[in-house]
N, C-alpha and C positions, 0 to 999 in steps of 0.2 A: 766685467767679462765673466761669463759664465763656464763652467767645464763642460756643460753640455752644449753642443754646438746649435747655434742660432743663426739663421739668415738675415741679411740685412733687411729682407721683405717680410719677415716673420711677423705676426701679430703678437706673439708671446716672447717677447725679449725678458731680460732680468730685470728689466724697469715696470715690467706689467705685474706676471703672477697673478694671473685671476683665477678664481675658485668654482669649481663645478663638481657636479655628481656623475660618477661613471661605474660601470661594472665591466666585467670582461667575460669571455666565454668560459674561462677555466675557474673563475670565480664570480659568480652572478649576484653576489651582494653589493647592492649600490653603497660607494663610499666617496669620501672628499678626496678630490684632487686638485693639484695646481698644474696649471698649464706652462710649459718653458720650452720653447722651440717645437719642435714636433712630438713632445713627449709629456706623460703626465707624471706627476709625483705624486704618489699615493700616501696621504698624510696619516693613515691608520698605520701604515708601517713605521714611521719615523717619530709617533706622537711623543716618544720619550725624550726626544731632542728638544722639546719645546720645554724649557725650565726655568724661564724669567719670571720676574714677580706676579706679572699679571696672569699668566698661563699654569704657573705651578700649581697642581693638584686640580686642574681645570681640564687636562689633556684628553679626558674621556670624550669631550666634544668632538674631537677627532675620530672617532669609532661609530658616530652617528651615520644613518642613512641618507640624511637632508642636512642642510647647511644652518637650520633654525637656531640649535642651540649655540653653534658658535656666533651666529648673528646676534644673539641676545646677550653676548660678552658686551663690554663697553669700548669704547673707541681705543684706549689704551691697550686693551688685549688686541685688538685688530693691528695696531700699529707695531705691537710688539712681535705678532707672528709674522708678519711682512717682513720686519727688519731680520729675524731670524731666518726665513726662508732664504733671503738676498744673501744671507752671510754664508748660510749651507750649501748654497747652488755656486758660489762665486768661484772663480779658479785658483783662489789663495787659499781657500779651506778644504781640508782634507777628509773632514769626518765622512762626508758621502763619496767624494772623489776617489778616496783610496781603499774604500772598503768594498771590494768586488761582491761580497755576499749581499750587502746590505743593498746596494745599488741593484743589484738583480732584482730583490723582492719589490725596491721602492720606484721603479720606474717601469712605465707601460707606454707602448707607443700610441699615439691617438687613432691612427688608422685601426686598432686592434679594440677599441674601446667603444661602448654603448654609452650614450651621453642620456642623463635622466633631469626632468625638470628639479631645478636644485633646492629647491626648498619647499615645505607644505604652504601652500598660499592659503591663507585663511580668507583674506579679502583682496578684492582688485578693483582699483578705481582708474577711470580714464579720463584725462583731460582734454581740453581744445584750445591750446595754449599758442599755436601760430596765427600771427595775425594775417599772414600771406593766405593760410588757408581758410580761416574763417571768412577772410574778405572774399575769396574765389567762390567758396560756397553760397555765401550770402547774395553774392552779386548774381550767382546763376537762378537762385530761386526767389529773390525778393528786389533784384535791381542795385545797381552801384549805389545810388543814394542810400539805401538801406541796409547795405551789406553786413554792417555790424549791428547786433542787438545793443540797444542802450547800455546794458550790465557789462558788456564785454571788455572794455577799457578800464574797469573798476575791479574787477576781480577774475581770477582764473576759473573758469568755467569747467564743470566735471559733470560726471556720472558713475554711479556704481555699476561695474561690470560684473561678469561671470567667472568665478576663479576656476570652477572645474572643468572647464573647457580650455585652459590655458595647456598648451602641449609645446614639446620641446623642437627643436629644428631638426628638419628631416621626416616630420610626420606628415601621412597625406590629409588632404583637407576635403571633406565631402561637400559637394555644392549643396546648398540647403534646399529644402522645399518650402514655402510658405504662403502665405496669403498676400496679393497684391492688387491694386486697383490702377493700371496704368489708363484708364479712361474714366475720370470720376464721374461723367454722366451714365456709367453703366455699374452694376452689380461688380465687388471685388471677385476674384478667380483666386483658385488653389493650383500652384503649380511649380516647377523648378524655378529658382533664381534665375534671371537672365541677365541682370547687371551686377555680376560678381568683380570685387574690386579687392585691391591690397590697402594698407595704409603705412606709411614709413614711419616708424615711431620708436624712440627709446623709452626705457621704463626702469625704475630703481626700486630697489628692495629696502625696507625698513629695517634696522637694526637696533642695537642696545634693547631697552625694553619698552621702547615706544612711550606712550605716555596713558596717565590714567584716565579714565572716564570725567569729563566734566574739567580737565585741567589741559589746556590748549599747548601745543610747543610752540614757543616764541622764536623769532628770528634768530636770537644769540645762542640758541639751543638746537636748531635744526642741523646743522653738520654733524652732532654727534647721534643722529638717529637716521643717516643716510648710508647704508651699507655699500651699494656699489650699482653699476648700470649695466643693463643688456639691452640688445636691438630687438624691437618687437614688431611683428607684422599683424595689425589689427584688422583681420579679415571683414569685409562688409559685403552684404547682400543690399545693394542700395534700392532696388525696387521694394522689398519687404521693409527696409527701414523707412522710406518715403511714406508708405501708407501707415504703418503702425506707429510712429513716434509723436505724433500729437495725441493726448498733451503731455505725456510722462516722459519721452526720449526714446532713446534705441533701448530694443528687447532683441526679439529672435533674429534681426538684421546683423546682429552684432555676437550672438552668444554661442554660435555654432562651432567656433574654434578661432584662436588667438593664439600664434606662434611667436616663442622667444628664442635668443640665441642662447647656447649652452653655457657660455663662460661669464660668470658676474666680475666684471672690472671694478676693483674698488676706487674709492673717491680719492685715497691717498695717492694711486698709480697715476689719478687724472689732475693731481694738482697743477701740473705742467701745461695744461689744456686750458686752465682758466683765463677767461677773456671778458672784455666788457660785452654785454648784450644792446639790445635795441633801447634807445631813449623812450621811457615810459611817459607818457604826456596824455591825460592829467596824471599828475603826481599822485601814486597809489596813497590809500589811507596808512596812517603811521605805523599798523601792525604788518603791513607788507613791504616794509622799506627797508633796505638794507644797503651798507656804504660800499663794501667792497666787491670786486669783481665776481658775478655768479654764474656767468654763462660757460660754455665750453667749446672750445673749437675742435669737433669732431668731424671730422667729413664723412659722409653717408652716402651710398650709392646702392640703386635698385636695377637689378637685371632681369631680363625674361628670356626664358628658352621654351619657344612656342611648343604647341604639340606637334609631334612627328617631325621635329627639327632637332638637330645638335648644335646649333649657331645659338649663340648668347648675344642678347643685344641689350646694351645699357640703355635704360629709358629715364633715369632721373639720378641727379647727382645734387645733393644737399648737404646742410650743415647744421648742427644743434645749436649754433651760435645764433641762429635765425629766430630762435624761439623769443616772443614777447614776455611771456610769464616763464620764469626760471624755475628748478626744482625746488629751492628753498622755498619760494613762493607759492608753490603748489602745496607742499607738506604744511605749511604754516597755515595756509587758509582751510585745507582739509580739516585742521583739528580746532579752528576758532571758534566753532560752536560747541566743543567738548568733546568731538569723535575721537575714540581711543584707538591708536594704530598699535599693531603687534609685531614682534620679528616675524619675517617672513609675508608679511602684506607687501602687495606690488602696486605701484603707482607710475602711471602712463602718461606722457607728454599729449599725446594726441598727434594727429599728422604733423609732420615737420617738412613744411613748404618754404621756399625760398622765394628771391623777388624776382626771377625769368622762369619761363616756361618749362625748360630743361631740368628745373630744380623743384617743381610740383610733385608731391609726396604720395599721389594717388592717380589711378586711372580716371577717376571722375573729373579731375583736374587737368590732366595731360590729355585727355580727349574731349574737354570742354562738354561733359553731359553727354558724351557720344555724338555731339555735333562735329568734330574735327577729329576723325579717326587718326589714331597714333601710326604713323607710318614707319615701319620696321625696316623693310627693303622694298625694292620695287614693286614686288607681288604680295606683299603681307602687311597687313595691317590689324589694329586691334581698338575696339572701343571700350569693351570690358575683357575680363579673362575668362578664357574658353577652357574645356575640360582638358587635361592633359598637360595646360601650361605649367611652368616651373618660375618661381619667384625666389630670387636669391636677394638678400639685403646684408650689406657689410658696411663697418665703420671702422674708422682709426683714428688717432691724434698723431700726426706726423712730427717726431722729436727730430732733434740733431742727430742724425744717424740711426736712428731707431723709430719703431711705430710701437705705439700701444693700441692694439686692436680687441676686436671683438668676436673674431671669427666669422661665421656666416649663420645667417637666420634663412633657412630655405624651407619651402612648402610647394607642395604639387597639387594641383586640382584634380579630383578624381569625381566621375559623374553622380549625378542625384540618386537617391533610391527611386525604385518605381513607385509611382503615385498609386494611393490606396483606389479601389475600385468600388 
């Protein structure tokens, strides 16, 4: 129990304690905070209280405006910080509980804070690791017999994305303009994206020191390099993407905006969510094999508030445990050729779809490429996203009497810029 009141439905109990970067109206400097209930604990105010063997002399990491330096410490320092925070926030500890002056300085209400992208993201990679999603998309474009490409069951497929356009939850997303070719018997045209989509994903931040160029991260070391998880909405311009992706893959259809939730939930907090994932057949090559459970039972949900409406419609319920390739396999494969990862790099799962139509993690699948409009109510349908639509993603692990959650990942579509004349 914490001396801070935490409701049973809160995403941020004492068992969670995720990290984020926030600022306030009276102190506009971004700083490191930890979510507890409806409050944020400002670590820059209480940095002197972290005096254990792994943090002593390194408390200045809590004065930074991003989490990169803290994430660059090793896993022992992360564990020590988490344990100390649980101690300081517990009902039995008087250090903060009975110090009114320190408490007043250290705690901020979440609804009074502005959240920022939690790290300086040097590089961003997006994978394609849901078998259900890959099968659905492949079936649409290549037919059921050729849905999965020959390499898909042997390695986690990924591409390098654009880190500069990753934004924090609540940031509006402008509909992109681009080149499309809806009828390949005619020349391409330039105009507004007409097939704008969301993708339900999760992503993890690299921590520790990453790895040196030319020295892959092995499966037995992968845990030491994964700091924590966020929810991600990988906005996608399907019509732009379809025309441009051959032969090098996604480009402008993906790089106009990617939204992440503001709180990084640590892997230590998610240990209780570990579970067995799908059986991998054929058996992966030896460098991708692990023995222990490496999937996570995290319930995910997508809701849509249509333009000019106040009603919220739940359009997808999925779970991270459906992923065919897990987080450690993505990380290990990413470095197998010698690619060096650095603290603050972000690696995403790709769309997380489940086995049933209501668990499909994109409008492309939910409307089956627009051929089966999604019925929101009697008079309202969607094939793809329209201007003014708001998409909200949430996720949590349901424990025994508590939730370990991620908060919300929200984005609203605004109209495209006028076309050049």
